[in-house]
PyMOL Python script that loads the backbone (N, CA, C, O; Angstrom):
from pymol import cmd

cmd.read_pdbstr("""\
ATOM      1  N   MET A   1      12.216   3.193  -1.692  1.00  0.00           N
ATOM      2  CA  MET A   1      12.145   1.922  -1.657  1.00  0.00           C
ATOM      3  C   MET A   1      10.506   2.471  -1.559  1.00  0.00           C
ATOM      4  O   MET A   1       9.877   2.033  -2.523  1.00  0.00           O
ATOM      5  N   ILE A   2       9.963   3.012  -0.972  1.00  0.00           N
ATOM      6  CA  ILE A   2       9.045   3.595  -0.883  1.00  0.00           C
ATOM      7  C   ILE A   2       8.092   4.153  -1.917  1.00  0.00           C
ATOM      8  O   ILE A   2       6.877   4.151  -2.114  1.00  0.00           O
ATOM      9  N   LYS A   3       8.974   4.539  -2.381  1.00  0.00           N
ATOM     10  CA  LYS A   3       8.427   5.808  -3.977  1.00  0.00           C
ATOM     11  C   LYS A   3       8.497   4.335  -5.126  1.00  0.00           C
ATOM     12  O   LYS A   3       7.999   4.511  -6.238  1.00  0.00           O
ATOM     13  N   HIS A   4       8.968   3.269  -4.885  1.00  0.00           N
ATOM     14  CA  HIS A   4       8.509   2.258  -5.593  1.00  0.00           C
ATOM     15  C   HIS A   4       7.548   1.339  -5.771  1.00  0.00           C
ATOM     16  O   HIS A   4       6.977   0.790  -6.714  1.00  0.00           O
ATOM     17  N   VAL A   5       7.523   1.323  -3.981  1.00  0.00           N
ATOM     18  CA  VAL A   5       6.504   0.390  -3.692  1.00  0.00           C
ATOM     19  C   VAL A   5       4.874   0.924  -3.822  1.00  0.00           C
ATOM     20  O   VAL A   5       3.868   0.335  -4.218  1.00  0.00           O
ATOM     21  N   ALA A   6       5.092   2.339  -3.293  1.00  0.00           N
ATOM     22  CA  ALA A   6       3.815   2.896  -3.523  1.00  0.00           C
ATOM     23  C   ALA A   6       2.695   2.930  -4.722  1.00  0.00           C
ATOM     24  O   ALA A   6       1.487   2.694  -4.719  1.00  0.00           O
ATOM     25  N   PRO A   7       3.673   3.351  -5.816  1.00  0.00           N
ATOM     26  CA  PRO A   7       2.873   3.716  -7.497  1.00  0.00           C
ATOM     27  C   PRO A   7       2.558   1.752  -7.512  1.00  0.00           C
ATOM     28  O   PRO A   7       1.394   1.353  -7.536  1.00  0.00           O
ATOM     29  N   LEU A   8       3.636   0.833  -7.496  1.00  0.00           N
ATOM     30  CA  LEU A   8       3.016  -0.534  -7.851  1.00  0.00           C
ATOM     31  C   LEU A   8       1.913  -1.201  -6.925  1.00  0.00           C
ATOM     32  O   LEU A   8       1.159  -2.027  -7.438  1.00  0.00           O
ATOM     33  N   HIS A   9       1.805  -0.926  -5.784  1.00  0.00           N
ATOM     34  CA  HIS A   9       0.387  -1.199  -5.106  1.00  0.00           C
ATOM     35  C   HIS A   9      -0.498  -0.513  -5.310  1.00  0.00           C
ATOM     36  O   HIS A   9      -1.568  -1.113  -5.209  1.00  0.00           O
ATOM     37  N   ALA A  10      -0.598   0.679  -5.605  1.00  0.00           N
ATOM     38  CA  ALA A  10      -1.782   1.138  -6.299  1.00  0.00           C
ATOM     39  C   ALA A  10      -2.584   0.929  -7.557  1.00  0.00           C
ATOM     40  O   ALA A  10      -3.782   1.113  -7.772  1.00  0.00           O
ATOM     41  N   GLU A  11      -1.206   0.317  -8.655  1.00  0.00           N
ATOM     42  CA  GLU A  11      -1.694  -0.341  -9.880  1.00  0.00           C
ATOM     43  C   GLU A  11      -2.345  -1.000  -9.732  1.00  0.00           C
ATOM     44  O   GLU A  11      -3.483  -1.113 -10.187  1.00  0.00           O
ATOM     45  N   LEU A  12      -1.344  -2.074  -8.523  1.00  0.00           N
ATOM     46  CA  LEU A  12      -2.420  -3.465  -8.388  1.00  0.00           C
ATOM     47  C   LEU A  12      -3.790  -3.651  -8.362  1.00  0.00           C
ATOM     48  O   LEU A  12      -4.577  -4.338  -9.013  1.00  0.00           O
ATOM     49  N   LEU A  13      -3.917  -2.498  -7.017  1.00  0.00           N
ATOM     50  CA  LEU A  13      -5.550  -2.359  -6.523  1.00  0.00           C
ATOM     51  C   LEU A  13      -6.448  -1.618  -7.735  1.00  0.00           C
ATOM     52  O   LEU A  13      -7.677  -1.542  -7.714  1.00  0.00           O
ATOM     53  N   PHE A  14      -5.718  -1.171  -8.627  1.00  0.00           N
ATOM     54  CA  PHE A  14      -6.265   0.113  -9.246  1.00  0.00           C
ATOM     55  C   PHE A  14      -7.129  -1.680 -10.700  1.00  0.00           C
ATOM     56  O   PHE A  14      -8.247  -1.880 -11.173  1.00  0.00           O
ATOM     57  N   ILE A  15      -6.229  -2.191 -10.765  1.00  0.00           N
ATOM     58  CA  ILE A  15      -6.204  -3.309 -12.131  1.00  0.00           C
ATOM     59  C   ILE A  15      -6.892  -4.470 -11.280  1.00  0.00           C
ATOM     60  O   ILE A  15      -7.039  -5.598 -11.751  1.00  0.00           O
ATOM     61  N   HIS A  16      -7.237  -4.177 -10.202  1.00  0.00           N
ATOM     62  CA  HIS A  16      -8.045  -5.577  -9.526  1.00  0.00           C
ATOM     63  C   HIS A  16      -8.091  -7.179 -10.148  1.00  0.00           C
ATOM     64  O   HIS A  16      -9.074  -7.745 -10.627  1.00  0.00           O
ATOM     65  N   PRO A  17      -6.721  -7.712  -9.983  1.00  0.00           N
ATOM     66  CA  PRO A  17      -6.490  -8.822 -10.404  1.00  0.00           C
ATOM     67  C   PRO A  17      -7.209 -10.113 -10.016  1.00  0.00           C
ATOM     68  O   PRO A  17      -7.262 -11.119 -10.725  1.00  0.00           O
ATOM     69  N   PHE A  18      -7.783  -9.961  -8.748  1.00  0.00           N
ATOM     70  CA  PHE A  18      -8.310 -11.041  -8.508  1.00  0.00           C
ATOM     71  C   PHE A  18      -9.839 -10.930  -8.302  1.00  0.00           C
ATOM     72  O   PHE A  18     -10.492  -9.887  -8.260  1.00  0.00           O
ATOM     73  N   ARG A  19     -10.416 -12.564  -8.147  1.00  0.00           N
ATOM     74  CA  ARG A  19     -11.963 -11.869  -7.927  1.00  0.00           C
ATOM     75  C   ARG A  19     -12.021 -12.011  -6.588  1.00  0.00           C
ATOM     76  O   ARG A  19     -13.183 -11.700  -6.324  1.00  0.00           O
ATOM     77  N   ASP A  20     -11.353 -12.356  -5.352  1.00  0.00           N
ATOM     78  CA  ASP A  20     -11.853 -11.533  -4.220  1.00  0.00           C
ATOM     79  C   ASP A  20     -10.052 -11.422  -3.466  1.00  0.00           C
ATOM     80  O   ASP A  20      -9.125 -12.026  -4.006  1.00  0.00           O
ATOM     81  N   GLY A  21      -9.848 -10.571  -2.207  1.00  0.00           N
ATOM     82  CA  GLY A  21      -8.908 -10.580  -1.788  1.00  0.00           C
ATOM     83  C   GLY A  21      -7.897  -9.580  -2.232  1.00  0.00           C
ATOM     84  O   GLY A  21      -6.719  -9.529  -1.878  1.00  0.00           O
ATOM     85  N   ASN A  22      -8.337  -9.026  -2.812  1.00  0.00           N
ATOM     86  CA  ASN A  22      -7.488  -8.103  -3.658  1.00  0.00           C
ATOM     87  C   ASN A  22      -5.955  -6.913  -2.651  1.00  0.00           C
ATOM     88  O   ASN A  22      -4.735  -6.752  -2.626  1.00  0.00           O
ATOM     89  N   GLY A  23      -7.120  -6.459  -2.076  1.00  0.00           N
ATOM     90  CA  GLY A  23      -6.611  -5.544  -0.935  1.00  0.00           C
ATOM     91  C   GLY A  23      -5.939  -6.491   0.146  1.00  0.00           C
ATOM     92  O   GLY A  23      -5.192  -5.763   0.800  1.00  0.00           O
ATOM     93  N   CYS A  24      -5.875  -7.728   0.603  1.00  0.00           N
ATOM     94  CA  CYS A  24      -5.044  -8.450   1.426  1.00  0.00           C
ATOM     95  C   CYS A  24      -3.600  -8.962   1.111  1.00  0.00           C
ATOM     96  O   CYS A  24      -2.459  -8.771   1.534  1.00  0.00           O
ATOM     97  N   THR A  25      -4.484 -10.018  -0.242  1.00  0.00           N
ATOM     98  CA  THR A  25      -3.122  -9.732  -1.523  1.00  0.00           C
ATOM     99  C   THR A  25      -2.444  -8.751  -1.659  1.00  0.00           C
ATOM    100  O   THR A  25      -1.246  -8.994  -1.806  1.00  0.00           O
ATOM    101  N   ILE A  26      -2.764  -7.606  -1.669  1.00  0.00           N
ATOM    102  CA  ILE A  26      -1.490  -6.669  -2.886  1.00  0.00           C
ATOM    103  C   ILE A  26      -0.767  -5.959  -1.352  1.00  0.00           C
ATOM    104  O   ILE A  26       0.429  -5.696  -1.469  1.00  0.00           O
ATOM    105  N   ARG A  27      -1.313  -5.687  -0.158  1.00  0.00           N
ATOM    106  CA  ARG A  27      -0.778  -5.102   1.166  1.00  0.00           C
ATOM    107  C   ARG A  27       0.597  -6.300   1.900  1.00  0.00           C
ATOM    108  O   ARG A  27       1.639  -6.032   2.500  1.00  0.00           O
ATOM    109  N   LEU A  28       0.027  -7.528   1.532  1.00  0.00           N
ATOM    110  CA  LEU A  28       1.462  -8.608   1.753  1.00  0.00           C
ATOM    111  C   LEU A  28       2.237  -8.677   0.501  1.00  0.00           C
ATOM    112  O   LEU A  28       3.217  -9.414   0.607  1.00  0.00           O
ATOM    113  N   PHE A  29       2.035  -7.947  -1.033  1.00  0.00           N
ATOM    114  CA  PHE A  29       3.232  -7.921  -1.806  1.00  0.00           C
ATOM    115  C   PHE A  29       4.021  -6.576  -1.090  1.00  0.00           C
ATOM    116  O   PHE A  29       5.246  -6.456  -1.117  1.00  0.00           O
ATOM    117  N   ALA A  30       3.217  -5.714  -0.529  1.00  0.00           N
ATOM    118  CA  ALA A  30       4.108  -4.785  -0.421  1.00  0.00           C
ATOM    119  C   ALA A  30       4.943  -4.572   0.509  1.00  0.00           C
ATOM    120  O   ALA A  30       5.815  -3.707   0.591  1.00  0.00           O
ATOM    121  N   ASP A  31       4.575  -5.603   1.397  1.00  0.00           N
ATOM    122  CA  ASP A  31       5.430  -5.939   2.854  1.00  0.00           C
ATOM    123  C   ASP A  31       6.400  -6.959   2.393  1.00  0.00           C
ATOM    124  O   ASP A  31       7.386  -7.137   3.109  1.00  0.00           O
ATOM    125  N   LEU A  32       6.231  -7.898   0.932  1.00  0.00           N
ATOM    126  CA  LEU A  32       7.193  -8.616   0.915  1.00  0.00           C
ATOM    127  C   LEU A  32       8.584  -7.886   0.268  1.00  0.00           C
ATOM    128  O   LEU A  32       9.765  -8.232   0.307  1.00  0.00           O
ATOM    129  N   ILE A  33       7.844  -6.617  -0.399  1.00  0.00           N
ATOM    130  CA  ILE A  33       9.296  -6.207  -1.336  1.00  0.00           C
ATOM    131  C   ILE A  33      10.054  -4.971  -0.674  1.00  0.00           C
ATOM    132  O   ILE A  33      10.965  -4.290  -1.145  1.00  0.00           O
ATOM    133  N   ALA A  34       9.286  -4.867   0.796  1.00  0.00           N
ATOM    134  CA  ALA A  34       9.930  -4.342   1.775  1.00  0.00           C
ATOM    135  C   ALA A  34      11.076  -5.173   2.438  1.00  0.00           C
ATOM    136  O   ALA A  34      12.244  -4.785   2.426  1.00  0.00           O
ATOM    137  N   LEU A  35      10.578  -6.604   3.146  1.00  0.00           N
ATOM    138  CA  LEU A  35      11.147  -7.192   3.208  1.00  0.00           C
ATOM    139  C   LEU A  35      12.410  -7.313   2.634  1.00  0.00           C
ATOM    140  O   LEU A  35      13.487  -7.181   3.216  1.00  0.00           O
ATOM    141  N   LYS A  36      12.200  -7.597   1.346  1.00  0.00           N
ATOM    142  CA  LYS A  36      13.086  -8.199   0.191  1.00  0.00           C
ATOM    143  C   LYS A  36      13.845  -7.074   0.030  1.00  0.00           C
ATOM    144  O   LYS A  36      13.637  -6.867  -1.165  1.00  0.00           O
ATOM    145  N   SER A  37      14.610  -6.163   0.403  1.00  0.00           N
ATOM    146  CA  SER A  37      14.789  -5.136   0.404  1.00  0.00           C
ATOM    147  C   SER A  37      15.645  -4.213   1.283  1.00  0.00           C
ATOM    148  O   SER A  37      16.124  -3.086   1.162  1.00  0.00           O
ATOM    149  N   GLY A  38      15.625  -5.622   2.655  1.00  0.00           N
ATOM    150  CA  GLY A  38      15.578  -4.578   3.794  1.00  0.00           C
ATOM    151  C   GLY A  38      15.340  -4.067   4.883  1.00  0.00           C
ATOM    152  O   GLY A  38      15.866  -3.885   5.981  1.00  0.00           O
ATOM    153  N   PHE A  39      13.836  -3.752   3.987  1.00  0.00           N
ATOM    154  CA  PHE A  39      13.335  -2.975   5.482  1.00  0.00           C
ATOM    155  C   PHE A  39      12.452  -3.243   6.327  1.00  0.00           C
ATOM    156  O   PHE A  39      12.065  -4.358   5.978  1.00  0.00           O
ATOM    157  N   ASP A  40      11.915  -2.963   7.159  1.00  0.00           N
ATOM    158  CA  ASP A  40      10.705  -3.365   7.729  1.00  0.00           C
ATOM    159  C   ASP A  40       9.358  -3.127   7.266  1.00  0.00           C
ATOM    160  O   ASP A  40       8.985  -2.029   6.854  1.00  0.00           O
ATOM    161  N   ARG A  41       8.440  -4.417   7.351  1.00  0.00           N
ATOM    162  CA  ARG A  41       6.936  -4.297   6.661  1.00  0.00           C
ATOM    163  C   ARG A  41       6.065  -3.159   7.261  1.00  0.00           C
ATOM    164  O   ARG A  41       6.144  -2.694   8.398  1.00  0.00           O
ATOM    165  N   PHE A  42       5.430  -2.897   6.510  1.00  0.00           N
ATOM    166  CA  PHE A  42       3.920  -1.302   6.542  1.00  0.00           C
ATOM    167  C   PHE A  42       3.956  -2.629   7.888  1.00  0.00           C
ATOM    168  O   PHE A  42       4.337  -3.759   8.194  1.00  0.00           O
ATOM    169  N   ASN A  43       2.952  -0.941   8.476  1.00  0.00           N
ATOM    170  CA  ASN A  43       2.311  -1.641   9.426  1.00  0.00           C
ATOM    171  C   ASN A  43       0.866  -0.910   9.174  1.00  0.00           C
ATOM    172  O   ASN A  43       0.660   0.268   9.467  1.00  0.00           O
ATOM    173  N   PHE A  44       0.021  -1.675   8.659  1.00  0.00           N
ATOM    174  CA  PHE A  44      -0.941  -1.587   7.363  1.00  0.00           C
ATOM    175  C   PHE A  44      -1.857  -1.609   8.873  1.00  0.00           C
ATOM    176  O   PHE A  44      -2.807  -0.865   8.633  1.00  0.00           O
ATOM    177  N   GLU A  45      -1.969  -2.008   9.988  1.00  0.00           N
ATOM    178  CA  GLU A  45      -2.838  -2.279  10.998  1.00  0.00           C
ATOM    179  C   GLU A  45      -3.372  -0.770  11.277  1.00  0.00           C
ATOM    180  O   GLU A  45      -4.100  -0.576  12.251  1.00  0.00           O
ATOM    181  N   LYS A  46      -2.959   0.427  10.310  1.00  0.00           N
ATOM    182  CA  LYS A  46      -3.292   1.315  10.588  1.00  0.00           C
ATOM    183  C   LYS A  46      -3.624   2.063  10.174  1.00  0.00           C
ATOM    184  O   LYS A  46      -3.559   3.250  10.493  1.00  0.00           O
ATOM    185  N   ILE A  47      -4.346   1.273   8.845  1.00  0.00           N
ATOM    186  CA  ILE A  47      -5.786   1.543   8.545  1.00  0.00           C
ATOM    187  C   ILE A  47      -7.171   0.823   9.033  1.00  0.00           C
ATOM    188  O   ILE A  47      -7.745  -0.225   8.739  1.00  0.00           O
ATOM    189  N   THR A  48      -7.423   1.931   9.943  1.00  0.00           N
ATOM    190  CA  THR A  48      -8.461   1.399  10.503  1.00  0.00           C
ATOM    191  C   THR A  48      -9.877   1.860   9.660  1.00  0.00           C
ATOM    192  O   THR A  48      -9.827   2.579   8.662  1.00  0.00           O
ATOM    193  N   GLU A  49     -10.774   1.480  10.067  1.00  0.00           N
ATOM    194  CA  GLU A  49     -12.137   1.985   9.406  1.00  0.00           C
ATOM    195  C   GLU A  49     -12.686   3.638   9.381  1.00  0.00           C
ATOM    196  O   GLU A  49     -13.631   4.060   8.716  1.00  0.00           O
ATOM    197  N   LYS A  50     -11.815   4.418  10.291  1.00  0.00           N
ATOM    198  CA  LYS A  50     -12.206   5.841   9.753  1.00  0.00           C
ATOM    199  C   LYS A  50     -10.616   6.478   8.834  1.00  0.00           C
ATOM    200  O   LYS A  50     -10.563   7.638   8.424  1.00  0.00           O
ATOM    201  N   ARG A  51      -9.515   5.532   8.659  1.00  0.00           N
ATOM    202  CA  ARG A  51      -8.576   5.708   8.123  1.00  0.00           C
ATOM    203  C   ARG A  51      -8.961   5.330   6.651  1.00  0.00           C
ATOM    204  O   ARG A  51      -8.700   5.979   5.638  1.00  0.00           O
ATOM    205  N   MET A  52      -9.477   4.424   6.725  1.00  0.00           N
ATOM    206  CA  MET A  52     -10.028   4.018   5.299  1.00  0.00           C
ATOM    207  C   MET A  52     -10.277   4.936   3.755  1.00  0.00           C
ATOM    208  O   MET A  52      -9.923   4.826   2.581  1.00  0.00           O
ATOM    209  N   PRO A  53     -10.982   5.733   4.464  1.00  0.00           N
ATOM    210  CA  PRO A  53     -11.497   6.648   3.017  1.00  0.00           C
ATOM    211  C   PRO A  53      -9.922   7.598   2.598  1.00  0.00           C
ATOM    212  O   PRO A  53      -9.688   8.248   1.580  1.00  0.00           O
ATOM    213  N   GLY A  54      -9.203   7.404   3.585  1.00  0.00           N
ATOM    214  CA  GLY A  54      -7.891   8.002   3.017  1.00  0.00           C
ATOM    215  C   GLY A  54      -6.758   7.447   2.321  1.00  0.00           C
ATOM    216  O   GLY A  54      -5.889   8.084   1.724  1.00  0.00           O
ATOM    217  N   TYR A  55      -6.857   6.131   2.461  1.00  0.00           N
ATOM    218  CA  TYR A  55      -6.179   5.070   1.758  1.00  0.00           C
ATOM    219  C   TYR A  55      -6.734   5.012   0.442  1.00  0.00           C
ATOM    220  O   TYR A  55      -6.120   5.141  -0.617  1.00  0.00           O
ATOM    221  N   ILE A  56      -7.820   4.828   0.592  1.00  0.00           N
ATOM    222  CA  ILE A  56      -8.368   4.621  -1.101  1.00  0.00           C
ATOM    223  C   ILE A  56      -8.415   5.968  -1.585  1.00  0.00           C
ATOM    224  O   ILE A  56      -8.287   5.989  -2.810  1.00  0.00           O
ATOM    225  N   SER A  57      -8.538   6.980  -1.123  1.00  0.00           N
ATOM    226  CA  SER A  57      -8.105   8.215  -1.918  1.00  0.00           C
ATOM    227  C   SER A  57      -6.819   7.993  -2.654  1.00  0.00           C
ATOM    228  O   SER A  57      -6.579   8.234  -3.837  1.00  0.00           O
ATOM    229  N   ALA A  58      -5.797   7.332  -1.446  1.00  0.00           N
ATOM    230  CA  ALA A  58      -4.494   7.841  -1.688  1.00  0.00           C
ATOM    231  C   ALA A  58      -4.122   7.170  -2.824  1.00  0.00           C
ATOM    232  O   ALA A  58      -3.444   7.553  -3.777  1.00  0.00           O
ATOM    233  N   THR A  59      -4.762   5.904  -2.558  1.00  0.00           N
ATOM    234  CA  THR A  59      -4.485   5.099  -4.597  1.00  0.00           C
ATOM    235  C   THR A  59      -4.766   5.583  -5.430  1.00  0.00           C
ATOM    236  O   THR A  59      -4.958   4.851  -6.401  1.00  0.00           O
ATOM    237  N   GLU A  60      -4.982   7.104  -5.634  1.00  0.00           N
ATOM    238  CA  GLU A  60      -5.420   7.474  -7.043  1.00  0.00           C
ATOM    239  C   GLU A  60      -3.760   7.908  -8.111  1.00  0.00           C
ATOM    240  O   GLU A  60      -2.670   7.605  -7.627  1.00  0.00           O
ATOM    241  N   LYS A  61      -3.803   8.274  -8.844  1.00  0.00           N
ATOM    242  CA  LYS A  61      -2.928   8.649  -9.945  1.00  0.00           C
ATOM    243  C   LYS A  61      -1.889   8.652  -9.637  1.00  0.00           C
ATOM    244  O   LYS A  61      -0.925   7.912  -9.834  1.00  0.00           O
ATOM    245  N   ASN A  62      -2.187  10.167  -8.741  1.00  0.00           N
ATOM    246  CA  ASN A  62      -1.037  11.025  -7.965  1.00  0.00           C
ATOM    247  C   ASN A  62      -0.419   9.921  -6.528  1.00  0.00           C
ATOM    248  O   ASN A  62      -1.121   9.434  -5.642  1.00  0.00           O
ATOM    249  N   TYR A  63       0.903   9.794  -6.687  1.00  0.00           N
ATOM    250  CA  TYR A  63       1.307   8.724  -5.756  1.00  0.00           C
ATOM    251  C   TYR A  63       1.735   9.418  -5.197  1.00  0.00           C
ATOM    252  O   TYR A  63       2.659   8.615  -5.064  1.00  0.00           O
ATOM    253  N   GLU A  64       2.207  10.660  -4.358  1.00  0.00           N
ATOM    254  CA  GLU A  64       2.251  11.454  -3.347  1.00  0.00           C
ATOM    255  C   GLU A  64       1.805  11.190  -2.369  1.00  0.00           C
ATOM    256  O   GLU A  64       2.566  10.867  -1.457  1.00  0.00           O
ATOM    257  N   PRO A  65      -0.016  11.225  -2.098  1.00  0.00           N
ATOM    258  CA  PRO A  65      -0.238  10.627  -1.475  1.00  0.00           C
ATOM    259  C   PRO A  65      -0.303   9.213  -0.282  1.00  0.00           C
ATOM    260  O   PRO A  65      -0.645   9.346   0.893  1.00  0.00           O
ATOM    261  N   LEU A  66       0.001   8.247  -0.755  1.00  0.00           N
ATOM    262  CA  LEU A  66       0.222   6.908  -1.229  1.00  0.00           C
ATOM    263  C   LEU A  66       1.336   6.856  -0.391  1.00  0.00           C
ATOM    264  O   LEU A  66       1.322   6.352   0.732  1.00  0.00           O
ATOM    265  N   ILE A  67       2.780   7.628  -1.193  1.00  0.00           N
ATOM    266  CA  ILE A  67       4.112   7.474  -0.992  1.00  0.00           C
ATOM    267  C   ILE A  67       3.880   8.016   0.594  1.00  0.00           C
ATOM    268  O   ILE A  67       3.750   7.070   1.371  1.00  0.00           O
ATOM    269  N   LYS A  68       3.796   9.455   1.279  1.00  0.00           N
ATOM    270  CA  LYS A  68       3.643   9.742   2.340  1.00  0.00           C
ATOM    271  C   LYS A  68       2.771   8.897   3.529  1.00  0.00           C
ATOM    272  O   LYS A  68       2.970   8.958   4.743  1.00  0.00           O
ATOM    273  N   LEU A  69       1.713   8.063   2.796  1.00  0.00           N
ATOM    274  CA  LEU A  69       0.573   7.477   3.813  1.00  0.00           C
ATOM    275  C   LEU A  69       1.314   6.041   4.516  1.00  0.00           C
ATOM    276  O   LEU A  69       1.172   5.587   5.652  1.00  0.00           O
ATOM    277  N   PHE A  70       2.328   5.430   3.119  1.00  0.00           N
ATOM    278  CA  PHE A  70       3.063   4.511   3.339  1.00  0.00           C
ATOM    279  C   PHE A  70       4.416   4.923   4.482  1.00  0.00           C
ATOM    280  O   PHE A  70       4.752   4.230   5.442  1.00  0.00           O
ATOM    281  N   ARG A  71       5.068   6.294   4.038  1.00  0.00           N
ATOM    282  CA  ARG A  71       5.743   6.630   4.983  1.00  0.00           C
ATOM    283  C   ARG A  71       5.402   6.885   6.861  1.00  0.00           C
ATOM    284  O   ARG A  71       6.224   6.811   7.775  1.00  0.00           O
ATOM    285  N   SER A  72       4.099   7.153   6.936  1.00  0.00           N
ATOM    286  CA  SER A  72       3.556   7.225   7.908  1.00  0.00           C
ATOM    287  C   SER A  72       3.084   5.444   8.890  1.00  0.00           C
ATOM    288  O   SER A  72       2.841   5.293  10.087  1.00  0.00           O
ATOM    289  N   PHE A  73       3.112   4.524   7.899  1.00  0.00           N
ATOM    290  CA  PHE A  73       2.924   2.864   8.428  1.00  0.00           C
ATOM    291  C   PHE A  73       3.945   2.572   8.712  1.00  0.00           C
ATOM    292  O   PHE A  73       3.897   1.455   9.227  1.00  0.00           O
ATOM    293  N   LYS A  74       5.609   3.215   8.652  1.00  0.00           N
ATOM    294  CA  LYS A  74       7.098   2.378   9.243  1.00  0.00           C
ATOM    295  C   LYS A  74       6.992   2.449  10.477  1.00  0.00           C
ATOM    296  O   LYS A  74       6.879   3.487  11.130  1.00  0.00           O
ATOM    297  N   LYS A  75       7.025   1.176  10.944  1.00  0.00           N
ATOM    298  CA  LYS A  75       7.254   0.893  12.490  1.00  0.00           C
ATOM    299  C   LYS A  75       7.799   1.858  13.420  1.00  0.00           C
ATOM    300  O   LYS A  75       7.944   1.559  14.606  1.00  0.00           O
TER     301      LYS A  75
END
""", "prot")
cmd.dss("prot")
cmd.show_as("cartoon", "prot")
cmd.util.cbc("prot")
cmd.orient("prot")
């Protein structure tokens, strides 16, 4: 499931579909996909100010860093 959610999450962040609230909306969307798939929501609270640069760089076109980061978010 994470291998499917992470690229979708990154692509939505990349296209920036909303004027405001892209990050919050897209994280909520990732949680909804996880819950609908029978998994717990992601623990996005782990994205602290210190970890934000790593989160942002993990959303690049190579999805492996984001997949790894999402796995670390599991409760």
